[in-house]
N, CA, C and O of each residue as an XYZ file, in Angstrom:
212
protein
N     150.834     46.382     58.291
C     151.238     45.411     58.703
C     151.372     44.233     57.999
O     152.065     43.217     58.050
N     150.056     44.920     56.998
C     149.997     43.296     55.717
C     150.936     43.149     54.468
O     150.950     42.154     53.743
N     151.956     44.604     54.257
C     152.862     44.721     53.664
C     153.923     44.485     54.066
O     154.868     44.538     53.280
N     154.181     44.057     55.775
C     155.327     43.491     55.894
C     155.158     41.971     56.249
O     156.056     41.224     56.636
N     154.018     41.696     56.072
C     153.395     39.884     55.731
C     153.685     39.736     54.397
O     154.438     38.779     54.218
N     153.375     40.321     53.382
C     153.583     40.284     52.259
C     155.363     40.159     52.073
O     155.980     39.103     51.935
N     155.866     41.347     52.110
C     157.455     41.284     52.230
C     157.852     40.197     52.641
O     158.460     39.517     51.814
N     157.677     39.654     53.978
C     158.362     38.569     54.633
C     157.999     37.030     53.829
O     158.813     36.106     53.800
N     156.446     36.958     53.118
C     155.876     36.579     51.689
C     157.473     35.839     50.676
O     158.013     34.803     50.288
N     157.570     37.422     50.709
C     158.165     37.313     48.954
C     159.698     36.862     49.192
O     160.393     36.165     48.453
N     160.014     37.423     50.366
C     161.733     37.175     50.835
C     161.643     35.049     50.816
O     162.279     34.292     50.081
N     160.601     34.682     51.934
C     160.879     33.074     52.096
C     160.397     32.686     50.555
O     160.713     31.518     50.325
N     159.907     33.143     49.733
C     159.807     32.455     48.470
C     161.261     32.700     47.560
O     161.667     31.830     46.789
N     161.877     33.817     47.735
C     162.855     33.791     46.561
C     163.904     33.168     47.288
O     164.720     32.490     46.663
N     164.004     33.304     48.556
C     164.969     32.229     49.278
C     165.158     30.883     48.498
O     165.986     30.340     47.768
N     163.421     30.549     49.291
C     163.997     29.007     48.198
C     163.593     28.871     46.963
O     163.683     27.780     46.399
N     163.212     29.692     46.505
C     163.511     29.546     44.660
C     164.714     29.585     44.125
O     165.117     29.110     43.063
N     165.530     30.497     45.362
C     167.009     30.515     45.033
C     168.431     29.100     45.303
O     169.570     28.849     44.910
N     167.368     28.530     46.226
C     167.912     27.025     46.647
C     167.651     26.281     45.906
O     168.583     25.539     45.597
N     166.440     26.061     45.275
C     166.050     24.313     44.383
C     167.194     25.207     42.739
O     167.996     24.632     42.004
N     166.870     26.326     42.726
C     168.086     26.661     41.627
C     169.256     26.570     41.434
O     169.797     26.210     40.389
N     169.800     26.914     42.512
C     170.785     25.975     42.596
C     171.193     25.024     42.401
O     172.070     24.771     41.574
N     170.504     24.083     43.310
C     170.530     23.125     42.825
C     170.296     22.632     41.654
O     170.926     21.625     41.328
N     169.614     23.048     41.001
C     168.846     22.188     39.719
C     170.095     22.594     38.332
O     170.276     21.730     37.475
N     170.939     24.054     38.236
C     171.756     24.315     37.641
C     172.772     23.551     37.085
O     173.353     24.056     36.124
N     173.157     22.346     37.500
C     174.228     21.623     37.202
C     175.252     22.206     37.200
O     175.668     22.408     36.060
N     176.056     22.694     38.225
C     177.488     23.318     38.496
C     177.867     22.154     39.150
O     177.779     22.145     40.378
N     178.315     21.064     38.505
C     179.023     20.531     39.799
C     180.329     20.277     39.594
O     180.663     20.616     38.458
N     181.867     19.467     40.723
C     183.103     19.058     39.821
C     183.009     18.318     38.560
O     181.964     17.674     38.466
N     183.624     18.250     37.797
C     183.909     17.317     36.706
C     185.338     16.927     37.400
O     185.857     17.395     38.414
N     185.720     16.077     36.655
C     186.790     15.642     36.527
C     188.102     15.910     35.203
O     187.794     15.356     34.148
N     189.155     16.498     35.178
C     189.840     17.260     34.300
C     190.035     16.200     33.278
O     190.500     15.099     33.574
N     189.614     16.594     31.849
C     189.665     16.097     30.907
C     190.917     16.185     30.530
O     191.069     17.174     29.813
N     191.998     15.515     30.714
C     193.193     15.269     30.067
C     194.354     15.313     29.006
O     195.585     15.315     29.053
N     193.376     15.348     28.017
C     193.263     15.785     26.831
C     193.053     16.554     26.125
O     193.157     16.615     24.900
N     192.619     17.458     27.128
C     192.585     18.832     26.589
C     193.589     20.226     27.184
O     193.670     21.440     27.000
N     194.310     19.057     28.065
C     195.891     19.870     28.948
C     197.028     19.966     27.993
O     197.741     18.980     27.803
N     197.231     21.043     27.409
C     198.476     20.829     27.134
C     199.753     20.644     27.645
O     200.066     20.637     28.835
N     200.464     20.496     26.691
C     201.572     19.247     27.424
C     202.630     20.475     27.905
O     202.409     21.686     27.867
N     203.984     19.702     28.424
C     204.717     20.364     29.098
C     205.432     21.990     28.736
O     205.685     22.903     29.522
N     205.612     21.922     27.361
C     206.136     22.535     26.671
C     205.289     23.543     26.085
O     205.761     24.243     25.189
N     204.274     23.687     26.414
C     202.916     24.310     25.613
C     203.114     26.271     25.870
O     202.341     27.062     25.330
N     204.296     26.717     26.786
C     204.580     28.185     27.320
C     206.037     28.369     25.687
O     206.344     29.317     24.965
N     206.432     27.170     25.760
C     207.632     27.633     25.031
C     207.219     27.883     23.471
O     207.755     28.668     22.689
N     206.274     27.125     23.263
C     205.990     27.128     21.754
C     204.780     28.277     21.717
O     204.259     28.356     20.605
N     204.310     29.057     22.582
C     203.345     30.085     22.439
C     203.617     31.295     21.494
O     204.738     31.787     21.620
N     202.973     31.739     20.772
C     203.085     32.687     19.688
C     203.452     33.848     20.805
O     203.340     33.529     21.988
N     203.716     34.661     20.602
C     204.385     36.349     21.605
C     203.116     36.897     20.928
O     202.805     36.639     19.766
N     202.209     37.908     22.015
C     201.274     38.810     21.848
C     201.582     39.937     21.034
O     202.331     40.009     20.060
N     201.053     40.595     21.455
C     200.844     42.256     21.487
C     201.794     42.797     22.511
O     201.685     42.761     23.737
N     203.141     43.513     21.466
C     203.947     44.046     22.952
C     203.211     45.794     23.378
O     202.771     46.517     22.483
N     203.209     46.216     24.872
C     202.717     47.163     25.019
C     203.568     48.163     25.350
O     203.967     47.506     26.311
N     204.364     49.396     25.444
C     205.902     50.652     25.992
C     205.165     50.417     27.050
O     205.458     50.928     28.131
């Protein structure tokens, strides 16, 4: 019985720690930096890669 209580306590702690870390990790939606997006002609200027047969 003590093992079950201990496992439940560890599980609750793990879920709580996961939620806290997910809120704290800094992964948020950010706006697109349009200065880093290539122009419409980027595919035509691309260098050819390695060709495989």
